[in-house]
N, C-alpha and C positions, 0 to 999 in steps of 0.2 A: 112331616109324615114319618111315622115310626115304622119299625120292621113289621109289627103286627098288622098295621094298616096295609102295607105292601103285600104281605102274605094273604090277607083277606081279599085283595083285589085280584090275585092270581088264582082264578077259579077254573081256568081251562087246563085240562090235563090231556096232552096229546096221546093218541092211541097207538102211534108207532113212531119210529125214528124219523120217517119221512114227514110226518105231520110236524114234528119238532123242528125240522129244517125250514119249513115254510110258514110256521105260525109267527105272527107278529103281535106285539103289544104296544099300544099307544102310550106315550109317557109325556108328561108335562113337567118341566123343571125350570127353575130360575137359576141363571148362571151369571157370574160377574161380567160386566160389560166388556172388559178387556179380553175375556175368552171369546165372547161373541164376535168382537171385531177381528180377532185372530182367525176364528173359524170362517168368517165372511171373506177375509182376505185370501185364505188358503183356497177356498172353493172358487173364488174369482180367478185364481191362477191355475187351478186344476179342474177344468170343466168335467172331467170324468168322475169326480167325486161330488156328493151332495151332502146336506146336513145329516141325513139319516145314516149314510155310510160312515161319515166321520165320527158321529157319536157312538155308533155300534162298535167301531174299531177302537175308540178310546175306552169304552167300557170293557171290551174283551181284553185289551192290554192291561188294564188295571186289575181285572180278575185274575189273569194268568200270573202277573207279577206278584200278586198277593196270595198265591197258593191254590187257586181254583184248579181242580184236576178234571173237570168235565171235558170230555173229548171234543164235543161240538164247539165249546168256547175256545179250546186250544187250537182247533182247526181254523176257526175264524181269525184268531190272533195271528197265526202263521200265514194265512192267505193275505191278510192285510199288511203284514210285515213286508212281504215281497212286493205287494202292490205299491206300498209307500216307498220302497227302495227305488222302484222304477220311476215313480213320480219325482222323487228327489233328483234323480239323474236327469230327467227331462227338464226340470226347472233350472238345474245347473247349466245345461246346454243353452237354454234361452238367455241366461244372464251373461254368458261368455262372449 
């Protein structure tokens, strides 16, 4: 899929910031099996996460680290950063 196809698929324009926060887009992607297994193992150890949250978090992190300045993306990245910190501390306590 190229960028033009992706832009063509994005035909919903939110009317307000509130709509932007709750609008969702379905996406289908092929990923290497090793990433799938890692995602499955992580979710198995962290029941408060699901595949949708994990992928959204990963995409937000990638975008922020590569120069995205959209406020909503940055907020998502920071929220997930603190959530991940708490998850890591929780997993560390379980293994001690």
